[in-house]
FILUMKE-982366 format. One record per residue (C-alpha): residue in three letters; x, y, z. Coordinates in Angstrom, 1 decimal. Each point is the difference from the previous one (the first is absolute). Last residue first. Layout:
<nodes>
[node "ALA", [X, Y, Z]] ...
</nodes>
This chain:
<nodes>
[node "SER", [-4.4, 5.6, -24.8]] [node "SER", [-2.2, 2.3, 2.1]] [node "PRO", [0.9, 3.7, 0.1]] [node "LEU", [0.7, 1.3, 3.5]] [node "GLY", [-2.6, 2.3, 1.6]] [node "VAL", [-1.3, -2.7, 2.3]] [node "ALA", [3.5, -0.5, 1.5]] [node "MET", [0.7, 3.8, 0.5]] [node "ALA", [-3.2, 0.7, 1.7]] [node "HIS", [0.3, -3.1, 2.2]] [node "TYR", [3.5, 1.1, 1.1]] [node "ARG", [-1.2, 3.4, 0.9]] [node "LEU", [-2.8, -1.5, 2.0]] [node "ALA", [2.3, -2.4, 1.8]] [node "LEU", [2.4, 2.8, 0.9]] [node "ALA", [-2.9, 2.1, 1.4]] [node "GLY", [-1.0, -3.0, 2.1]] [node "LEU", [3.5, -0.5, 1.3]] [node "GLN", [0.3, 3.6, 0.9]] [node "ASN", [-3.3, -0.1, 1.9]] [node "SER", [1.0, -3.2, 1.8]] [node "GLN", [3.3, 1.4, 1.1]] [node "GLN", [0.0, -2.4, 3.0]] [node "VAL", [-2.9, -2.5, -0.1]] [node "ALA", [-2.6, 1.0, 2.5]] [node "GLY", [-2.8, 1.0, -2.4]] [node "LEU", [0.1, -3.3, -1.9]] [node "LEU", [0.1, -2.0, 3.2]] [node "HIS", [-3.1, 1.6, 1.5]] [node "PRO", [-1.7, -0.1, -3.4]] [node "PRO", [0.4, -3.8, -0.4]] [node "ILE", [1.4, -0.7, -3.4]] [node "ALA", [-2.7, -1.3, -2.4]] [node "ASN", [-0.7, 3.6, -1.0]] [node "VAL", [3.4, 0.3, -1.7]] [node "GLY", [-1.0, -2.7, -2.6]] [node "GLY", [-0.9, -3.6, 0.6]] [node "ALA", [2.4, -1.8, -2.3]] [node "VAL", [2.6, 2.8, -0.4]] [node "GLY", [0.1, 0.4, 3.8]] [node "ALA", [0.2, -3.7, 0.4]] [node "LEU", [3.1, 0.1, -2.2]] [node "ALA", [1.5, 2.9, 1.9]] [node "GLY", [-0.8, -1.3, 3.5]] [node "VAL", [1.2, -3.5, -1.0]] [node "ILE", [3.4, 1.3, -1.1]] [node "ALA", [0.4, 2.5, 2.9]] [node "GLY", [-1.3, -2.4, 2.6]] [node "LEU", [2.4, -2.8, -1.2]] [node "THR", [2.8, 2.5, 0.1]] [node "ASP", [-0.8, 1.2, 3.5]] [node "VAL", [-0.6, -3.7, 0.9]] [node "ASP", [3.5, -1.4, -0.6]] [node "GLY", [-0.7, -2.8, 2.5]] [node "GLY", [-3.5, -0.8, 1.3]] [node "LEU", [-3.0, -1.5, -1.8]] [node "ARG", [-2.1, 2.5, 1.9]] [node "ILE", [1.1, 2.8, -2.3]] [node "ALA", [-1.4, -1.8, -3.0]] [node "GLY", [-3.4, -0.8, 1.5]] [node "ALA", [-0.3, 3.6, 1.3]] [node "VAL", [0.7, 1.3, -3.5]] [node "ALA", [-2.5, -2.3, -1.8]] [node "HIS", [-2.7, 0.2, 2.7]] [node "SER", [0.1, 3.9, 0.0]] [node "TRP", [0.3, 0.5, -3.7]] [node "SER", [-3.0, -2.2, -0.8]] [node "PRO", [0.2, -0.3, -3.9]] [node "GLY", [0.5, -3.7, 0.0]] [node "HIS", [1.0, -1.5, 3.4]] [node "ARG", [1.6, -3.4, -0.8]] [node "LEU", [1.4, 1.0, -3.4]] [node "LEU", [1.5, 3.2, 1.3]] [node "CYS", [1.6, -1.8, 2.9]] [node "CYS", [1.3, -2.6, -2.4]] [node "LEU", [1.5, 2.7, -2.2]] [node "ALA", [1.9, 1.5, 2.9]] [node "ALA", [1.2, -3.4, 1.3]] [node "LEU", [1.3, -1.0, -3.5]] [node "VAL", [1.8, 3.4, -0.3]] [node "THR", [1.7, -0.3, 3.4]] [node "PRO", [0.6, -3.7, -0.4]] [node "ILE", [2.0, 0.6, -3.2]] [node "VAL", [1.7, 3.3, 1.0]] [node "PHE", [2.0, -1.2, 3.1]] [node "PRO", [-0.7, 2.6, 2.7]] [node "THR", [-1.3, -2.8, 2.2]] [node "ILE", [-3.7, -1.0, 0.4]] [node "ILE", [-0.3, -2.2, 3.0]] [node "PRO", [-0.6, -3.7, 0.3]] [node "THR", [1.1, -1.6, 3.3]] [node "ASP", [3.0, -2.3, 0.1]] [node "PHE", [2.1, 2.5, -1.7]] [node "GLU", [1.9, 0.4, -3.4]] [node "PRO", [-1.9, -2.9, -1.6]] [node "ARG", [2.1, -1.9, -2.5]] [node "GLU", [1.2, 0.4, -3.6]] [node "MET", [-1.9, 3.3, -0.2]] [node "GLY", [-2.1, 1.3, -2.9]] [node "SER", [-3.2, -0.2, 2.0]] [node "TRP", [0.7, -0.4, 3.7]] [node "ALA", [-2.7, 2.5, 1.2]] [node "ILE", [-2.5, -1.0, -2.7]] [node "LEU", [0.0, -3.8, 0.6]] [node "PRO", [0.1, 0.7, 3.8]] [node "LEU", [-3.1, 2.3, -0.3]] [node "ALA", [-2.1, -2.3, -2.2]] [node "ILE", [-0.3, -3.0, 2.3]] [node "GLU", [-0.9, 1.8, 3.2]] [node "PRO", [-2.0, 2.5, -2.0]] [node "PRO", [-2.4, -2.7, -1.2]] [node "GLU", [0.4, -0.6, -3.8]] [node "GLN", [-2.1, 2.0, -2.4]] [node "VAL", [2.7, 2.6, -0.3]] [node "LEU", [2.4, -2.6, -1.4]] [node "LEU", [-2.4, -0.7, -3.0]] [node "PRO", [-0.2, 3.7, -0.8]] [node "LEU", [3.8, 0.3, 0.5]] [node "ARG", [1.1, -2.5, -2.6]] [node "ALA", [0.7, 2.6, -2.8]] [node "VAL", [2.1, 2.0, 2.4]] [node "MET", [2.2, -3.0, 0.8]] [node "GLU", [0.4, -0.8, -3.7]] [node "ALA", [1.2, 3.6, -0.6]] [node "PHE", [2.7, -0.4, 2.7]] [node "ALA", [1.3, -3.1, -1.7]] [node "ALA", [0.0, 1.7, -3.5]] [node "ALA", [2.0, 3.0, 1.1]] [node "TYR", [0.5, 2.9, -2.5]] [node "PRO", [-2.0, -1.3, -3.0]] [node "VAL", [-2.6, -1.4, 2.3]] [node "ILE", [-0.8, 3.4, 1.6]] [node "THR", [-2.8, 1.3, -2.3]] [node "GLU", [-1.6, -3.5, -0.4]] [node "SER", [-0.1, -0.5, 3.8]] [node "ILE", [-1.7, 3.4, 0.5]] [node "ALA", [-2.7, -1.0, -2.6]] [node "GLN", [-0.4, -3.4, 1.6]] [node "CYS", [-0.4, 1.5, 3.4]] [node "PHE", [-2.9, 2.2, -1.2]] [node "ALA", [-1.5, -2.8, -2.2]] [node "HIS", [-0.1, -2.3, 3.0]] [node "PRO", [-1.4, 2.7, 2.4]] [node "ASP", [-2.8, 1.0, -2.4]] [node "ASP", [-1.5, 3.5, -0.1]] [node "ALA", [3.5, 1.5, 0.0]] [node "ARG", [0.2, 1.8, -3.3]] [node "GLY", [-1.6, 3.3, 1.0]] [node "GLY", [2.8, 2.0, -1.3]] [node "ALA", [1.1, 1.2, 3.5]] [node "LEU", [0.1, -3.6, 1.2]] [node "LEU", [2.0, -1.2, -3.0]] [node "GLN", [2.5, 2.9, 0.3]] [node "ALA", [0.4, -0.5, 3.7]] [node "ALA", [0.8, -3.7, -0.5]] [node "ARG", [2.4, 0.8, -2.8]] [node "ALA", [1.9, 2.4, 2.3]] [node "VAL", [0.2, -2.6, 2.7]] [node "ALA", [1.2, -2.7, -2.3]] [node "ILE", [2.6, 2.3, -1.7]] [node "GLY", [1.6, 0.9, 3.3]] [node "GLY", [0.1, -3.6, 1.1]] [node "VAL", [1.5, -1.0, -3.3]] [node "ILE", [2.9, 2.4, 0.5]] [node "SER", [0.5, -1.4, 3.4]] [node "ARG", [0.1, -3.5, -1.3]] [node "ALA", [2.3, 1.0, -2.9]] [node "ASP", [2.7, 1.3, 2.4]] [node "GLN", [1.3, 3.4, -1.0]] [node "HIS", [-1.6, 1.9, 2.9]] [node "THR", [-0.2, 3.7, 0.8]] [node "ILE", [0.0, 1.8, -3.3]] [node "ARG", [-0.9, -3.3, -1.7]] [node "SER", [-3.6, 0.4, 1.1]] [node "VAL", [-0.4, 3.1, -2.1]] [node "ASP", [1.4, -1.9, -3.0]] [node "ALA", [-2.3, -3.0, 0.6]] [node "VAL", [-3.0, 2.5, 0.4]] [node "ALA", [0.7, 1.4, -3.5]] [node "PRO", [0.5, -3.4, -1.6]] [node "ALA", [-3.1, -1.5, 1.5]] [node "LEU", [-2.4, 3.0, -0.4]] [node "ARG", [0.7, 1.1, -3.5]] [node "GLU", [-2.3, -2.6, -1.7]] [node "PRO", [-2.9, 1.2, 2.2]] [node "MET", [0.0, 3.5, -1.5]] [node "GLY", [-3.4, 1.5, 0.8]] [node "LEU", [0.0, -1.0, 3.7]] [node "PHE", [3.8, 0.5, 0.1]] [node "PHE", [0.2, 2.7, 2.7]] [node "LEU", [-2.3, -2.1, 2.3]] [node "GLY", [2.6, -2.8, 0.3]] [node "LEU", [2.5, 2.5, 1.3]] [node "ALA", [-2.2, 0.6, 3.0]] [node "ALA", [0.6, -3.6, 1.1]] [node "THR", [3.8, 0.2, -0.4]] [node "ARG", [1.4, 1.1, 3.4]] [node "MET", [-0.1, -2.9, 2.4]] [node "ALA", [0.6, -2.5, -2.8]] [node "THR", [3.5, 1.3, -0.7]] [node "GLY", [1.3, 0.0, 3.6]] [node "ASN", [-1.3, -3.6, 0.4]] [node "GLY", [3.5, -1.5, 0.3]] [node "ALA", [1.7, -2.4, -2.4]] [node "GLN", [3.6, 0.4, 0.8]] [node "GLY", [1.6, -2.8, -2.0]] [node "VAL", [0.6, 2.3, -3.1]] [node "ALA", [1.7, 3.1, 1.3]] [node "ALA", [-1.7, 3.0, 1.6]] [node "GLY", [-0.8, 2.8, -2.5]] [node "CYS", [2.5, 2.7, -0.9]] [node "GLU", [1.0, -1.4, -3.4]] [node "LYS", [-2.8, 1.2, -2.4]] [node "TRP", [-0.6, 3.2, 2.0]] [node "ASP", [3.5, 1.3, -0.5]] [node "GLY", [0.5, 3.4, 1.7]] [node "THR", [3.2, -1.4, 1.6]] [node "ARG", [0.1, 1.1, 3.6]] [node "LEU", [-3.6, 1.1, 0.5]] [node "PHE", [-1.0, -3.1, -1.9]] [node "SER", [2.0, -2.3, 2.3]] [node "LEU", [-1.5, 1.7, 3.1]] [node "ALA", [-3.5, -0.5, -1.4]] [node "ALA", [0.6, -3.6, -0.9]] [node "HIS", [1.7, -1.0, 3.3]] [node "THR", [-2.9, 1.7, 1.9]] [node "CYS", [-2.5, -1.8, -2.1]] [node "ALA", [1.7, -3.3, 0.6]] [node "GLY", [0.3, 0.5, 3.8]] [node "GLY", [-3.6, 1.0, 0.6]] [node "PRO", [-0.9, 3.5, 1.2]] [node "GLY", [-2.2, 0.5, 3.1]] [node "ILE", [-0.8, 3.7, -0.6]] [node "VAL", [2.1, 1.7, -2.6]] [node "ALA", [0.7, 3.7, 0.3]] [node "GLN", [3.7, 0.0, 0.2]] [node "ARG", [0.0, 2.9, -2.6]] [node "ARG", [2.4, -1.9, -2.2]] [node "TRP", [-2.0, -3.2, 0.7]] [node "LEU", [-3.3, 1.5, -1.1]] [node "VAL", [1.8, 1.6, -3.0]] [node "ALA", [0.9, -3.5, -1.2]] [node "ILE", [-3.6, -0.8, -0.8]] [node "SER", [-0.5, 3.1, -2.3]] [node "ARG", [3.4, -0.7, -1.6]] [node "ALA", [-1.0, -3.6, -0.7]] [node "ILE", [-3.4, 1.2, -1.3]] [node "HIS", [1.8, 2.3, -2.4]] [node "ALA", [2.2, -2.8, -1.4]] [node "PRO", [-2.9, -2.5, -0.1]] [node "SER", [-2.1, 2.5, -2.1]] [node "VAL", [-3.7, -0.8, 0.0]] [node "ASP", [-1.7, 2.9, -1.8]] [node "GLY", [-1.0, 3.6, 0.4]] [node "VAL", [3.3, 0.9, 1.5]] [node "LYS", [-1.2, 1.9, 3.1]] [node "LEU", [-3.1, -2.1, 0.5]] [node "ILE", [1.9, -3.2, -0.4]] [node "SER", [2.6, 1.2, 2.4]] [node "ARG", [-2.6, 0.9, 2.6]] [node "LEU", [-1.6, -3.4, -0.4]] [node "THR", [3.3, -1.8, 0.6]] [node "ALA", [0.9, 2.1, 3.1]] [node "VAL", [-3.5, -0.7, 1.4]] [node "THR", [0.4, -3.7, -0.5]] [node "LEU", [3.5, 0.2, 1.7]] [node "GLN", [-1.5, 1.8, 3.0]] [node "THR", [-2.9, -2.4, 0.2]] [node "ASP", [2.2, -3.1, 0.4]] [node "ASP", [2.5, 2.1, 1.9]] [node "THR", [-2.3, 0.4, 3.0]] [node "PHE", [-3.5, 1.3, 0.8]] [node "GLN", [-0.8, 2.1, 3.1]] [node "GLY", [-3.6, -0.3, 1.1]] [node "ARG", [0.7, 0.6, 3.7]] [node "PRO", [3.0, 2.3, 0.4]] [node "TYR", [3.5, -1.5, 0.0]] [node "GLY", [1.8, -0.9, 3.2]] [node "GLU", [1.1, -3.4, -1.1]] [node "PHE", [-3.6, -1.2, -0.6]] [node "GLU", [-3.4, 1.4, 0.9]] [node "ALA", [-3.2, -1.9, -0.7]] [node "PHE", [-2.4, 1.0, -2.7]] [node "GLY", [-3.7, -0.4, 0.6]] [node "GLU", [-2.9, -2.4, 0.8]] [node "LEU", [1.0, -2.3, -2.8]] [node "LEU", [2.4, -2.0, 2.1]] [node "THR", [-2.5, -0.4, 2.8]] [node "ASP", [-2.6, -1.4, -2.3]] [node "GLU", [2.5, -2.2, -1.9]] [node "ALA", [1.6, -1.6, 3.1]] [node "PRO", [3.2, 1.6, 1.2]] [node "ILE", [3.4, -1.3, -1.1]] [node "SER", [2.2, -2.0, 2.4]] [node "ASP", [-1.5, -3.4, -1.1]] [node "SER", [0.8, 0.8, -3.6]] [node "TRP", [3.8, 0.3, 0.7]] [node "LEU", [1.5, 3.4, 0.0]] [node "GLY", [2.5, 1.4, -2.5]] [node "GLU", [-2.0, 3.1, -0.8]] [node "TYR", [-2.8, 0.6, 2.4]] [node "PRO", [0.2, 3.8, 0.3]] [node "ALA", [0.3, 0.3, -3.8]] [node "GLY", [-3.1, -2.0, -0.9]] [node "LEU", [-2.6, 2.8, 0.3]] [node "ALA", [2.3, 2.6, -1.5]] [node "ASP", [0.7, -2.2, -3.0]] [node "GLY", [-3.7, -0.8, -0.4]] [node "ALA", [-0.9, 3.6, 0.2]] [node "ALA", [2.7, 1.1, -2.5]] [node "GLY", [-1.0, -2.7, -2.5]] [node "GLY", [-3.7, 0.9, 0.4]] [node "LEU", [0.8, 3.7, -0.6]] [node "VAL", [1.9, -0.7, -3.2]] [node "CYS", [-2.1, -2.8, -1.4]] [node "GLY", [-3.4, 1.3, 1.3]] [node "LEU", [0.6, 3.4, -1.6]] [node "PHE", [0.8, -1.6, -3.3]] [node "ARG", [-3.1, -2.3, 0.4]] [node "ASP", [-2.1, 3.1, 0.9]] [node "ARG", [0.9, 1.6, -3.3]] [node "LEU", [-0.9, -3.2, -1.9]] [node "PRO", [-3.6, 0.2, 1.3]] [node "VAL", [-1.2, -2.8, 2.3]] [node "SER", [-3.1, -1.9, -1.1]] [node "PRO", [1.7, -3.2, -1.0]] [node "ASP", [1.0, -0.7, 3.6]] [node "ILE", [3.0, -2.3, -0.5]] [node "LEU", [1.2, -3.5, 0.8]] [node "ASN", [-3.2, -1.8, -1.1]] [node "LYS", [-0.3, -2.9, 2.4]] [node "MET", [1.9, -2.8, 1.6]] 
</nodes>
């Protein structure tokens, strides 16, 4: 393992890398969602360009990026993180029937919010611990660069919009905290990086926090040993005979962080490695793409992919507006 970030990258480029990297990773993984690893192309082939899926144009991202964008647009409009406004911004996607590849929990939450207007109660019930929180919170971590003490409670509330389960809430916080540490240049040591994430989430879910703290040791194991341990983390027993990353939030977050730890600031290796694990790989691609985009900056993303992401110009403009707001906020 090595330094997880490129220290020479300007903060502006980390914001761009987060938003555009998440969208590119999402679009790269979407055509292979639900497939086993042996059905997913090798890294070189995978990175050649976006594949088509379900009739959408190449480079189309899914709900992972759509919900991230809805969150950022809400923050830009309000000037702060308002869970009620973010919930409305997310729910509009369902009202317009504009969601691509929606998950069941997020659909339930959006429809419930449209019916009741209560963001505190619309999230999926305890027991449903999907990754629909972690898929959309990386960029939130960048908002709190100067206010680190606000990150956990604010991201917890934003996570509760779609999921009430503590494990899902912790998944959202963990990804946001990882992005914050990467953007702030506090990721020069993998052990300290994981420990800082663990300390942030331990008040919400101690067992999950312990798993994150152990990741640097687990990453040193051969993949054939590490992958089953990650894939079935938090489960009483393996769900399948062959390891695959399901939409359960614990293995999703652990797998995403492991890919980052293994590949440092290399966006291509980290994202391709995540997608080739198989399973819920649009979400894995979105999370790792965002985090690796923060680590290496927008220039770490292959230009042929960056230019082919749908709405790339709009996403870039959104990231720049978000950066301008975040750096203009007073520090605590």
